[in-house]
Structure formats: C-alpha cells, structure tokens
N, C-alpha and C positions, 0 to 999 in steps of 0.2 A: 299501761298503768303508770310506769315510771314517768312518762312524758306528761301525763295528766297531773301527777303529783308535783312535778317541777313547775308546771304552769300555775298550779294553785299557790305554790310558795312564792311565785313572782307577783301574783296578783296584788297583794297589799303594797308592794313597792311601787308598782305603776300607779296605784290609787293615791299613794302619798304624793307622788310627783304631780299627778293631775290636780290634786287638791291644793298643793302648794302653789302651782301656777294659777289656779283659780283665785286664791287669796291675793297673789301678786297683781293679777289683772283687775280684781275688784278694788285693790288699793289704788291702782291707777285711775279707777273710776272716781274715787274721792277727789283726786287732783283735777280730773277733767270736769267734774261737777262744779268745782270752785271756779274754774275758768269759764263755765257756761253762764254764770250769774251775769245778767245784763246783756247777754248775747242772744238768748232765746228764753221763752217762758217754759215752765215745767211740763205742762201737758203737750205742748208742741214737741218738746224733746222726747217725751214718752211715746207719742204717736209715731213720729218719724223714726224713732229707734226701732220699735217693733214692726212697723210697716216695712222698713228697709231689711230687717232681719228676715222677715217673711219672704220677701222677693228673692233674697240671696239663697235661702234654703230651698225655695221652690225651684230655683234654676238648676239644682243638681240632685235634689231629693224627691222630685215629683213622682218618679217611678216607684220609689219605696212607699210614698204616701198613697198612691193608687193601689198598689199591691196589698197594703195593710189597711185599706179603708174599712173593710168589714169590722175589724177589731176596733178601729178608731170610732166608727159609728156606734158600736156597741157601748163604748165607754165615753162618749163625747161629753156627757154632763160632768163626769169626774175630771176630764181633761180641761174643760172650760172653767171649772171652779179653780183648779190648780193654776191656770194661766191668769185668771182674773185676780186672785189673791196674791200669788207668788211673783208674778211679773208686773202687771198693770197696777194693782193696788199697792204693792210694796213701793214701787217707784213713785207713785203719786203721793203717798204719805212721806216718803223720804225727801222729795224735793219741797214739799210743803213744810216739813220740819225745818229744812235748811233756811227757810225764809223767816222763821220766827224764833229760833233758838240759837244758842252759841255753838261754836265748833266743839267746845269741850263737852257740852251736854250731848251733842249729836254723836260724838265718838263713843261716849260712855254707854249711851242707851243702845247704840248699834251693837255693842259688845254683849248686851244682855240676851241677844237672840239664842245663843247656844243653850242657855238655861231653859228657855221655853222649848227648845228642841228636845233636850233631855227629858223634860217633863212630859212632852207629847209622846215620845218613844216609850216612856215608862207606862203612861196611861193606856195607850192603844196597843202596844206590842209586848208589854211586860219586860222591856229591856232593863236589866239591872244596872244601876249606877255604880254602886260599890264604893268603898272607902278610897281606893287608889284612884279610880277614875274621877271621883268627886274632888280629890286633891288636885288632880290635873286641871279640872274645870276651874277650881278656885284660883289656881296659879295663873291660868291664861286670862281670866277676868281681872285679876290683880294687875297683870301686865298692861291690859287695856286701860285700867283706871290710872295707873302710874303715868302712862304717856298722856292720856287725856287731861290729867290734872297737873301736868308739868312737874311730876315727882312729888306731889302732895295729895295722896289718895284720901286723906282724912277730909279733904274738901267735899267729898261725896255727901257727908252728913249735913252740909250747909246748903245743899242744892234745893231750889224751889222749882217745881214743875210749872211750865207754861204751856200754851197751845202747841208749840213746836215739840216740846218734850213728849206730850201725850201722842202727837202724831208719829213720832219716832218709835214710841212703844208699840203703837198700832202697826207700824211697818215691820217691827221685829216679830210681832205675833203672826202677821201674815206670812212672812218668809219661813218662820218656824213651822207653820202648818203645811206649807208647800214642801218643805224638806222632809217632814215626817211622812207625808203622803207619797213621796218618791219611793219609799221602801216597797210599796205594793202597787206601783204604777202598772198600767196595762202592759201585757207581754208583747210589745212591739219594739222595733229597732230604735236606737237613740235618735237617729236622724229623723225618722218619721214622727216620733213622739215630740221632739223639739220643734219640728215644723208645725205640727198641729197646735202646740202650745203658743207658738208665735202668732199663728193666725187668730186664735181666740184672744190673745193679749191685745192684738191690734184692734179687733172688734170691740173689746171691752174699753179701750182707751177713747173711742170716738165720742161717747156721751160726755166724758169728762172734758175732752177738747171742745166740744160744742158749748159746754157750760163756761169754760174759760173764755171762749170767743164772745159769748153773750154778755159776759161780765166786762168785756173790753180789756181783758188782761193778757190776751194772746200776743206774743211777740215772735215773729218769724226769724229764722237764724240769720245772723250776720256771717261774714266770711269766716271769722274765728269760730262762730257757732257751728258752721259746717265741719270745720276741722275737729272740733270736740265730738260731734256726732260720729264722724268717721272712726275715731278711736273707740268710742263707746260701742259702736256696732260690731267692730271686728273683735275686740278683746274682751271686755266685760260681758257682752251679749252673746256673741257666737261661740268663741272658744271656751270662755269660762263656764257658760251654762252647760255645754256638752260635757266638759271635763267634770263638772259638779254632778251631773246626772250619773255618769259612769262611776265616779268615786263613791257616791252614796250606794249605788248598786253593789259595789265591791266590798265595802266595809260597814255599811249601815249608817243611818242618819245620826245616831248618837255620837259615834266616833268622828264622823265627817264634820259635825258641828264645831268641834274644837278648832279646826282650821279656820273657821270663820272669825275667830278671835284674833287671828294674825292680821286681818284687814286694816283695822285702825292703826295698829303698830307699824305695819309696812307702809301705810299711808303717810305716817309721820316721817319715816325714813325717806320716802320719795319726795316729801315736801322739802327736806333738807337738800337733796341732790338735784331736784328739778325746779324748785321754786326759790332756792337760795336762802331758805330759812336756817338759822343757826342750829348746830348740833349740840345737844345737851346730854349730860350723863343719864338722865331719866329715859332718854330714847333707848340707850343700850340696856338699861335695867328692864324696861318694859318688854323689849324684844326677847331678852334672855328668859324672863318669866313666862312669856307666851310660848316660846319654842320649848321651854322645859316642861310646861304643862301638857303640850301636845305629845312630847316624847314619853312622859310618864304614863299618860292615858293609853297611848298606843302600845308601848312595849311591856307595861306591867299591869294594865287594867284588864277587866273581863272582856273577852272578845265576842261581842254579840251586836 
C-alpha cells in the first residue's frame, strides 16, 4: 500500500516533466516550421512526417499493435477521428495559416487552444474550472499575448482576422478536441495507441497531398527540408506526442492544456538563442506570466 501511495505522489511530477518537455519540443517545431518555408510544401511535410513516424513506430511496436488489435479494431472509428483532426487536420490548418497570417497572429491564436480545451473538458466531463485555475489560464494566455505582441498586449483589440487567422483558430479547435478525447481513449498501451494514430494520420493526409499535387503546389524536400523533417519526426512527433498522451492520462486534459501555452513563449526564447533574434524584456515577462499561470493552476487549482 505504501509503495502505491508513493508511486501516486510521484505521478504528477513525472507528468509535469513530460509536459514541459512536450512544450519545449513543440516550441522547437515552431522554429523548424519557419526553416521549412521554401524548402518543402505543407502537405508534403505532413505526409512524410506521419508516414515516417508510422514506419518508426511499427519497427518496434508491431508486436503490441498485433496483441492489442482486437481493442483497436473495436474503437478504430474513434482513433481514426482523433488522428484525422488532432494530427493531420491540425497540421494542415497550421501550415496553411502560416502562409497567410503574421507570426504575431499565429502565436496568439495558437495560445487560444487551452481555452477551447477547458471548455470541452467542462462540457463533456464536467471538469470544474474554478476561480484559481481560471486565473492561471488568464495569466498564461496573457504571457502568450505579451510575447506575441512584443510587450503591447493591447494590440489584440486592433487585430483583423484573415484567412490565416481563421485557419489557425480551426487548428486550435481540432487539437482541443483531440486533447479532450484523450481522457477517455481506448484502454490500450501508449505505444500501440500512438502507432494506430500515426497510421490513420498518414492515410488521412493522402487526399490532401493529392489535392496539393493536383494544384501544382507540391514541393519535395530540399536537403535542408530533410533536416527539418528529421527534427520534426523525432522530437515534436515521436517524443512529444507520447509524452503528451501520458501527461494527459496522468493529470487530465484541462490541467495539461496549460502547458500548451508555454509553446509560443518558449518558441520566442528559442528564436533568440537559435535564430539570433534580439532578447527583449517582454520575453522574460511573458515567460514569467506563463510559468506562473501553470504553477498557480497546478498547485492551487482544483485537481480534476
């Protein structure tokens, strides 16, 4: 009994570590996506990404996939929908948004996803938000807005939505739905579940790739494009997605969603260190607000 209690008390700590690493890897994905512009087209990237992830996962998780196939087959429609919206759809909308909207708009609208996740968790599971957790959510989103607007969050009131903005909102809704659905995912191992998701995500990307090719917009990767794909496959796709699945299982979608707000903030910090962009005070303020919001919600909020 004592050992089980100790393991339970350690579970949130491991979940925090996994979710922090997830945010860090996804922040790196922001930098990688910038480097991908002009090196390969969006749907080529999405298809190669999930196709490669599928091959990697099958190379060591195929036994688990076969052993748990009856459960996967029973819930294949649910898994296919989660993969189509949370993986393929999200990425398709994300890269489309990047073609039409500014980086400021992209970062701000990406930070709206946790609000959609909280709303979904409240509607479908009755998860209470509460005053304290709501305060944490507001602080993390304020941190995102501070970084995205270069320290002038009042610029939010002057924004006009364009096609890219709407696409990013769609991406946020898609990933929020995926995150909420993770709470009641089929009772199969994380590896088998993620492998099945990757397979369905690859299949779902093929019609979009065909459309891009028919529109003569497809661009196959350059050498730099392959380097970008390598990073995206290993860190934001493989490690981050597995960590995120386990993190949500440990602390729930509502609490896990707060870590998502760290992505644009950490992305800005990585832009300073990796892309040579100048550091500003608002970077530090935004990071402090986001981390503070996560801490308040985690340590003082309602735990559900």
